[in-house]
C-alpha positions, 0 to 999 in steps of 0.5 A: 360157185362151181356148177356142174350141169348134166343133160341127158337127151338123145337129140342135140336139138331139144328143149333140154339142150336149149334149157342147158344152154340158157342155164350156162349163159345165166350162170357164167353171166353171174360169174359162176364156173360151169361144166356142161356134161351131155351124157349121150355125147359122152357115151355114158352107159347107165347100165351096171355091167355084170363085172361091175355088179360082181365087184360092187361090195368088194374092190370096185374098179372106178377107172371107167368113171374117173371123169364123172367122179372128178366132175362131181368132186369139182362141183359145188352145185349140180343141175340135172336137165333131162326129159320126163317122157309122158306118153299114153299108158296102154295095157296090152289087150285093152284100149 
């Protein structure tokens, strides 16, 4: 099976990266093909630009995400590994 593993964490030494490495080793050991994509290393911007939004319902230019589209079309399985930030909720003016 072709597996796309996508990570997103700002630190190279993180639980997310450790888990991604473990998943890749396991899948390769089970004879699966793997592609590992680190969105931070790739410089991927999740923000929709003004130009992208303006072209959203007409002729969207996908040139800037060609690699990502190719990865998604290649994959038979997608594994997402990312942190969920659980910090204390604090409302301004209240303790």
